N, C-alpha and C positions, 0 to 999 in steps of 0.2 A: 766440725770434728777437730780436736786439738791433740797433738801428740807431745807428751812432755817426759823428758828423762829428769828425774828428781834428784838433782845434786845440791840444790840450795834454794833458799827462798829469794824471790825477787823482792827487793825492799818495797817497791811502790804497791805491788799487788798482792803480795804474800803467797804467790804460787811459785812453782819450780821453773827453772830455766828449761826452755824447749831444746831438745837434742834427740839425736837417734843413735842407736847402737844395736848391732845385730844380735849381741849376746844378752840383751836385756830380757826379763821376764815380763811380758806385757799383760796389763789388766785393763779391761775396757770398763770405764765408768759410764753407766747409762742412767741419766736422770735429767730433769729439766734445768736448762741453763739459760732459758729465755722465756718470756712471758710472765704471768702473775706469780708463778711458783719459782722463779729463778732464784730468789733469795735462799730457798731451801737447797737446791742443787749446788749452788755456789758455796754455801756453808759446809755441806757435806764433802765437797771436793776439797775445800781447805783443810778439813780434818783428815781425809784420806791422804793428801799430799804431805801433811805433817808426819803422819805415821809412816808412810813409805820413806820419807827422808831419814827418819830415825833408823829403820831397818837397813837402808842403804849405807848409812854412816857407820853401822856396826858390821858392814861387810856383805850385806845382802844375804843370798842363799846359795847353797851348793858350791861353797868355796869361792864366792866372789861375784856371782851373777846379780846384777842390780835390777830392781823393779822399774818399769816404765808405765806410766798411766796414759791411756789413750781415752779421751773424753768424748762422749757423744750426747748431744743435746736432743732429748726425746720429746721435749715440750709437754711432758706428761701424757703423751698419746700412744696408744697401743700400736697404731699404724707407723708412726715415727720410730717407735721402738723396734718393730720388725725390720724397718729399713736400716736402723743401726745394727741390728744383729746380722744382717747381710754383710755389712762392712766388717763387722767382727770376724766373720768366717773368711771373708776375702783376704783379710790381713792375717788369718791364722792365729788369732789372739785366743790363748787357752783359758783365760779367767774373765768373768763378767761380775761386776759388783754394782749394787744400787738397786733400782726398781721401785721407786715410790709409787703408791697406788696398786690396788689389787689387780685392776685391769692390766697394768703394765707387767706386774710381776707374773701374772697368769700367762701373758703373751710370751714372755721370756721362756718360762717352764715348758710350755707346749712347743715352742720353736726348737728348744735344745732337745726335747724328747724325740722329735722328728729328725732333726740334723744329725744327732749323734749316732742314730741307727743308720741313716743313708750314707754318712760320711765319717767312718770310724777313724780315718786318718786326719781328721780336722774337727775334732770335738772341742767343747767348751764347757766349763763348770760354772754354775751360778751361785754367788755368795750374796744372799738377800738380807738386808738389814732394814728393810722399810716396808715390805708388803706383808700385812699381818692377817690375811684371810686364813682362818683355821684350816680350811680344806687343803692348803698347800702342804701341810705335813699330816694330813689325814687322807681323805678319799682321792685327792689329786697329787699325792706325794710322788716325788721323782728322785731317782739315784743321782741325777745331776744338779740337785737343788739342795742347799744348806741354808737354814734360817738362823740368823743371829739377833733377832728381836723376838720377844715373847709375842705370840699371836693373841688376837683380841680376846679369846676365851681365857687364856692364861693370865692376861692382865685383870680380867674380871674375877678369876679365881683368887688372885692375890688381893684385889681390892675388896672382895666380899669377905675374905678371911679377916681383913682388918675391920670392916664395918660391922661384922657380926658381934664384935666385942664391944661395940659403942651402945650402951643401953639408952642413951639419949635419942637414938635414931628411932622414929616411930612411923613416919610417912615419907615415902620416896616418890619423886617425880622423875620419870625418864624422858629425855628429850634428845632427838638426834636428827641427822641429815637423812633424807630419804633416798638412800642407796644402800648397797649391800652391807657396807660397814655399819652404818646406822642401824640397820635391821639386826646385825649380829650382836651389837651392844645391847640392844633392847632385849633380845631373846635370852642372852646370857644372864643379864642382870636379873630378869624375872625368875629364871630357873634357879640360880644359885641363891638368891635371897629367899626363895621359897624353901629351899632344902636347909639353908643354915639359920635363917631367922624367920620362921613362918608367921611370927607376930607382927612383922613389918608390913604395913599396907603399901601396895603400889597404887597411888592415888591420881596418876596420870601417866600416859605413854603416847608422846606426840612425835611424829615425823614431819619435817618441813622441807621444802625444796632446797637443795644445796646451793649455796651462794646467791640466793635470789631474795632472801628476806632482809629488808632494809630497817625495819622497825620490829623489834621483838616484844614491844609493850603488850600486844595481845596475848602472847604466850606467857608473859610475866603475870599478867591478870589472871590467867587460868592456874598458874602455879600458886598464886596467893590464895585464890579461891578454894584450892584443894587442901589447904592447910599443911602442905609439904614443909618438912624441916630440912630435906636433903634433896638435891638434884644430882642425877647421874647423867652425864653426857658424853658422847663420843665426838662432839662438834670440834672443829678446827678452823683455823683461819678467822675471817671476819664473822663467821657463824658463831664462834665461841666468844670472841671479844665483844660483839654487839649484844649477845645474850647477857653477859655479865654486867655490862654497862647499863643495860636497861633495867636489870635488877636493882643496881645501885640508885639509879634515878628514882626508883619507886620505893626505895627503902625496904626491898624484899629481904626478909631475914631467913636466909638458907645458906647452907654449905654446899659448894659445887664439887663434885668428884669427877675428874676428867681423865681422858688419856693423852691429851695434847697441850696442856698448859705449858709444858716445858719444851719449847721449840722455837725456831727462829721468828723474832718479831712478836711473839705472842704476849709476853709480859709487858712489852712496850706498848702494844695496842690496847691491852686491857687496862693498863695504868692502875691507879690506887683503888679503882673499883674492885680489884681482886685481892687486895691486902687482907689476909686472914679470913678470906672466904673461899678462895679457889685452892683445890687440892689436886694432885696429879699422882698417877701410878707411872713409874718409869724404872729404868734400869740403873739410873744414876742421877746425881745432880751436883752442883759445884760447891755445896757446903756440907758435904758428908764429913763426919768427924772420923776421918781416916787418913793417917799420915801419908800412905802410899798415894792415894788419889789426890790429896792436897798437893803433894810435890808434882805429880803428873800435870794437874791443872795449872800450877804456877808456871812450870816449864812451858806448857802449851801457850799460855797468854803472854809470856815474855816473847815467844816467837811470833805469835799472832795477836797483837793488842787491839785491833780494831773491833768496834762493837759488832760489826756484821759477821766476825769470825768467832764469836762466842762458841764454846764447846758444848754441843748439845748431844751429838751422836756418838757417845761413848762406845756404843756397841760396834762401831766400825773397828775399834781396837780388838774386840773379839774375833771379828772376821779375819783381820790381817794376822793375829796370833795364830789362828787355826790354819790359815793358808801357809804361813811359814812352817809350822810344825808338820803339816801334811807333806809339803815339798821335801823337807829334810828327812822325814821318815820313808817317803817313797824313793828318795834319791833321784828324782825325776819331776818334770813339770808337765807330764802326760796327764791330762785330765782324769782318765780312768784310774791311773795309779794313785794320784793325789786324792781323789774322792775315796777310794778304798782305804787309804792311810788316815783320812780324817774321820771315818766312821768310829765312834766311841772314843774320840779324843777327850781327855779330861785333864784339866790343869788348875792350879791354884792362881787365880787372877788377883789383882789388887782388891777386887770386890768380894772375893771368896771363890769356893770351888764352883766350877762350870764344867759342864759335860755336853758334848754333842751326841745325842742319843741315836744309836745305830738304827733303831727301828724306824725312825721317821726324819732323821737329820735335823731335828729341832734342838737348839741349844737350850739347855736348862740352866738358869742363872738366877742369882739373887735379884730381888726387886725392892724398890723403896716407895713408900707413900711419903709425899712431901707437900708442905703448905706454902703457898705464896705469901710473902709478908714484906714489910719494909726492911730493906738491907741495913746492916750495920750492927745487929745485935750479935751476941756471941755465937748463936746457932745459925745466923744467916749473914756472915761477914761479908760475902761477895754478892754483888748484884749481878743481874744479866744485862748485857748490852748498854751499860751505863743508865739503865732505867730507874735506878734507885730502889728497885724491886728484887728481892732474892727469894730463895726457898730454904725452908728448914725441915729437917727429918722429922716425920711423925713416927715411922717405924721402918726398920730394915727387915725385910722377909727373906729367909733362906730359900734356895732353889725349890725345895720340896713343897713350899707353901704356895707355888704357882703351877706346880707340875700337874698335868692331866694325862690320862691315857690316850693312845692313839689307835685310830682305826686303819692306819697305813698298811698296805700289803706291798712292801717294797719289791720292785722287779729289778734285780741286779744283772748287768750284762756279763757275759762270759769274759773272763780275763784272758 
C-alpha cells in the first residue's frame, strides 16, 4: 500500500511525491501493481496521478483541499481486493477508483453495499472505469457504484451499428476466452447482428481457455475453413496477440474487430501482424482529429514521455471530472451527498456531450471505431509505446449510438 500526496512528478518514475496531509481528499486506487498485469495497473496509476496533479494545481476542491491517492495492489484477485477494502474503511477513505476485471469489480460493489448499510458514518463510493460486466448497471446496479467505461453490450451496440453499414461483411467468426466476458461478447454479437444484419452468417463461435493457448493455428485453420471475412473477439493480452500473429503466419485474410487492441502492450505485442487488420471499439485514441484532445495528449506526453506511460485510459478523466463536479455540487466529500450530486451529471467533454444516467449510474459517452496501422500518416501521426504502430479513426459514434436501456431498479438510501 502506498500513500501519495500529488504535488508534482518525480522525474525518475513519473509518479507524485509521497506525503501526508490531514485535509486531503483521499482516493483509494485498487488494481494490480504486481504480477502479470502490473503494467496495466501502473499505466492506470500514472494517468490518475497526472489528472490529480492537474486538479491540485488548479486549487483542488472545496476552496483548496487537495486530492491524495492511496494505492492498493489487489493482484487482480477478489480476495486481495476485499483485504484492500478493509484497509480503505480502516483509513476512512471516501472514494475508490479502479477495479479491472468483473470479479474484482463485483467484489467491490458487493462489499460497499454491505459496508455502507452497516457503517453509515464510514461509507465509500466506487468509481469504476474498468469492469464492464453489463449486470453492474442492470440487475446488480448499486447506488454506490458509478461506471465510466461503456459496458460490453454497449461496446457491441456501437460496433454492430458500424458493422451493419459495411456490405462487404458476409461471414463472421466469433472467438473468445472461456469466462464470463467471453460469453457476454459472443451472446451480444449474435443477438445484435441477427437484429441489425440478418443476412450475415455466424460461421463459427469458439471459446478457449483463458491464457492457456500457446498456438492458435488450430483456431486459424477453423476460421479459414469457415470462409469468414470478419472475426469478432473479446480476447485481450497474449490471447489477442497470439491469435492475430497466427493469422498473419497463415496469410489469413480477415478483419479483426476487438474490444482490447488499444491497451498497454497490445500493439507492441501484436506488431506489424495487426497493421490494417485489427480494429477496436474504444472511447478514445491518440490520433483523433480533435484539437482539444490533441492538446490534452501532447501535454500528457510532455509530462509522461516513457513508452510504458502511454495514454490509454482516457475515461479516467471522465471519472475525475465527475468526482470534482459532484464534490463541488454537494459542497462535501460525504459519499452519500457526492453520489446524489453525481446522478444525472451532464457536461461537454473534449469528446462531446457525456451524461451519467441517473437510472443506473452508467456514463453515456461517444465511442470510436479505430484501425491499427503503421504510424506516420496524416490520420495516424502518433504511434503507441514507440511501436511504430498507431490507430486511425474509422468512425466517431455519438453517445446515443451505444446507448442501451437498463433493467436497474436503483435502491437509494435515505438522506
